[in-house]
C-alpha angles and dihedrals in degrees: 000000000000129000093260092051091050091053090050091051091054093048092244108151097158091112091064095046099047111140096013092122088055089062093054093052096081091050091049093049089049093051089048091051093050092050090048090052092051092049091048091050091050092048091050091049094051091047090052092051092047091051092049091051091048090050092051091049092048092048091049094048093045090049093054094043096048098031098071110131098233095184093055091044089056095042102051104356095248117142105222135151123247108223094213092051090046092052092048091049092050092047091049092049092050093046093051093051124092090213113101104232137153123216108239100170136008112180130171113217129194138199088197124046116255093013117084112204103164141056132211117196127187120188131186124210137160130251110224122200107194098195099034090051089062093059114097112244093016118149117266119257110287121235119247123213124197128179132190135182129199131179129203111241120187117199 
């Protein structure tokens, strides 16, 4: 009985399958790269949403802080917001940010009639997926919407 026949009798087929794991390595590496690209795109998307929400919060807080109508406060003691000052403050906050955002809505709200004391801001941005965008036939970047509300409180 030859060496080959003895290996067959023992059920040892390793000689015929030598190097088969080597063929699976490129496929495994490719799958790993695709999963890493998906994870990276998701992380970039969540970071873009978080940055847009933080910008909306900052713009609303700045608008309330800088938008106080000082003339009215001195005249009758009422703490109201001046619409022009609020708009300027929001524009300055958006211009100073490195987040690309478009102002969708800027609304003054009031608990009392005739005296606005709150701001509602809605911003629109775009979620960019660097790796997914390179895939032919991929969906276009999806829009992001972030809203924030701030109210003037005098203590």
